[in-house]
C-alpha positions in Angstrom: -175.1 -57.6 -56.1 -173.4 -54.9 -54.0 -173.7 -54.6 -50.2 -175.8 -51.7 -49.0 -176.0 -52.2 -45.3 -173.5 -52.9 -42.5 -174.7 -55.0 -39.6 -172.9 -56.3 -36.5 -173.2 -60.0 -35.8 -171.7 -62.3 -33.2 -170.4 -65.8 -34.0 -169.0 -68.6 -31.9 -165.5 -69.6 -32.9 -166.4 -73.3 -33.0 -166.1 -74.8 -36.5 -166.7 -78.3 -37.8 -164.1 -80.3 -39.8 -165.2 -78.6 -43.0 -164.5 -75.1 -41.5 -168.2 -74.2 -41.2 -169.6 -72.5 -38.1 -171.1 -74.9 -35.7 -173.6 -72.4 -34.4 -175.6 -69.7 -36.2 -174.5 -66.1 -36.3 -176.5 -63.8 -34.1 -177.7 -60.4 -35.3 -176.7 -57.6 -32.9 -177.5 -54.3 -34.7 -177.4 -52.3 -37.9 -174.5 -50.0 -38.2 -175.9 -47.0 -40.2 -172.7 -44.9 -39.4 -170.6 -47.3 -41.5 -170.6 -47.9 -45.3 -169.8 -51.2 -46.9 -166.6 -49.6 -48.1 -165.5 -49.2 -44.5 -165.5 -53.0 -43.8 -162.9 -55.3 -45.3 -164.3 -58.1 -47.4 -163.5 -61.7 -46.7 -162.0 -63.3 -49.8 -161.8 -66.9 -48.4 -163.1 -68.6 -45.3 -160.7 -68.2 -42.3 -159.1 -71.5 -41.1 
């Protein structure tokens, strides 16, 4: 599967002991002016 759409989301920085977000991500808007190649991919969860 390859990404086809770039969207803007907002997340709270709070994480649980396992590193998972404590609150859901919130959709802000689609970014049709960006391609997936313009966005760096995460290779591992941030700590």
